C-alpha positions as CSV (number, residue, x, y, z in Angstrom):
1,M,11.6,4.3,8.3
2,S,11.5,1.4,5.9
3,E,14.6,-0.7,5.4
4,N,13.9,-0.4,1.6
5,N,13.6,3.3,1.4
6,P,15.1,5.8,3.9
7,L,13.0,8.7,2.5
8,R,9.5,7.5,3.4
9,D,8.2,4.6,5.5
10,V,6.0,2.3,3.4
11,Y,3.6,2.0,6.4
12,D,3.2,5.7,6.6
13,A,2.6,5.9,2.8
14,I,-0.2,3.4,2.9
15,A,-1.8,4.8,6.1
16,D,-4.0,7.2,4.2
17,P,-7.1,5.8,2.5
18,T,-6.6,8.0,-0.6
19,R,-3.1,6.6,-1.1
20,R,-4.4,3.0,-0.7
21,R,-7.1,3.8,-3.3
22,L,-4.3,5.2,-5.6
23,I,-2.4,1.9,-5.2
24,R,-5.5,-0.1,-6.0
25,L,-6.1,1.9,-9.2
26,L,-2.5,1.6,-10.2
27,A,-2.6,-2.1,-9.6
28,E,-5.5,-2.5,-12.1
29,K,-3.6,-1.0,-15.0
30,E,0.0,-1.1,-16.3
31,E,0.3,2.7,-16.4
32,I,-2.1,5.6,-15.8
33,P,-1.8,9.3,-16.7
34,L,-2.2,11.8,-13.9
35,H,-5.4,13.3,-15.4
36,E,-7.0,9.8,-15.3
37,L,-6.1,9.3,-11.7
38,T,-7.3,12.8,-10.8
39,A,-10.7,12.0,-12.4
40,Q,-11.2,9.2,-9.8
41,F,-11.1,11.6,-6.9
42,Q,-13.1,14.6,-5.6
43,M,-9.9,16.6,-5.2
44,G,-7.7,18.7,-7.4
45,R,-4.7,17.6,-9.4
46,T,-2.3,19.2,-6.9
47,A,-3.8,17.1,-4.0
48,V,-3.6,13.9,-6.0
49,S,0.0,14.8,-7.0
50,K,1.0,15.2,-3.4
51,H,-0.4,11.8,-2.5
52,L,1.5,10.3,-5.5
53,A,4.7,12.0,-4.3
54,I,4.4,10.4,-0.9
55,L,3.9,7.0,-2.6
56,K,6.9,7.7,-4.9
57,E,9.1,8.6,-1.9
58,A,8.2,5.2,-0.4
59,G,9.1,3.5,-3.7
60,L,5.6,2.4,-4.3
61,V,5.0,4.5,-7.5
62,L,7.2,5.1,-10.5
63,D,6.5,7.8,-13.0
64,R,7.7,8.8,-16.5
65,K,7.1,11.7,-18.7
66,V,5.5,11.1,-22.1
67,G,5.4,14.5,-23.8
68,R,3.7,16.9,-21.4
69,E,2.0,14.1,-19.6
70,T,3.2,12.2,-16.5
71,R,2.2,8.5,-16.3
72,F,2.3,6.5,-13.1
73,R,2.7,2.8,-12.4
74,L,2.8,0.7,-9.3
75,N,6.0,-0.8,-7.9
76,A,4.6,-3.4,-5.6
77,S,7.9,-4.7,-4.2
78,P,7.9,-2.5,-1.1
79,L,4.5,-4.0,-0.2
80,K,6.4,-7.3,0.5
81,E,7.6,-5.7,3.8
82,I,3.9,-5.3,4.8
83,Q,3.0,-8.7,3.6
84,D,5.8,-10.2,5.7
85,W,4.7,-8.2,8.8
86,V,1.0,-9.3,8.4
87,A,2.1,-12.9,7.8
88,F,4.0,-13.0,11.1
89,Y,1.0,-11.7,13.1
90,S,-1.4,-14.0,11.2
91,K,0.7,-17.0,12.4
92,F,0.8,-15.5,15.8
93,W,-3.0,-15.1,16.1
94,S,-3.6,-18.5,14.4
95,S,-1.4,-20.2,17.0
96,N,-3.0,-18.3,19.9
97,L,-6.5,-19.0,18.8
98,L,-5.7,-22.7,18.3
99,R,-4.3,-22.8,21.9
100,L,-7.4,-21.0,23.2
101,N,-9.6,-23.4,21.3
102,Q,-7.8,-26.4,22.9
103,L,-8.1,-24.8,26.4
104,L,-11.9,-24.3,25.8
105,E,-12.3,-27.9,24.7
106,E,-10.4,-29.2,27.7
107,E,-12.6,-27.1,30.0
108,E,-15.7,-28.6,28.4
109,E,-14.5,-32.2,29.2
């Protein structure tokens, strides 16, 4: 589980391509009603709502009611955990590839 949210792990939440697409759509606008999100997928409202619920449990999505409509917006702060994880391994691979390159250059001499 995520340190930020004991309900749903942020890695688990973004593992699904549909949820990653939802995050991208939400990142493009300040707020989007459920019916507009549903129109972007070849699945029903219930299925989209289930994906949004998973993202909400991970703290990635916030929602609010406006009349009978539910609007969703992205809360990107939990993605910092993933960014930090990727940054660590990016440094790891950069360092290892640099050492490999140096070894190859030494062998050529």
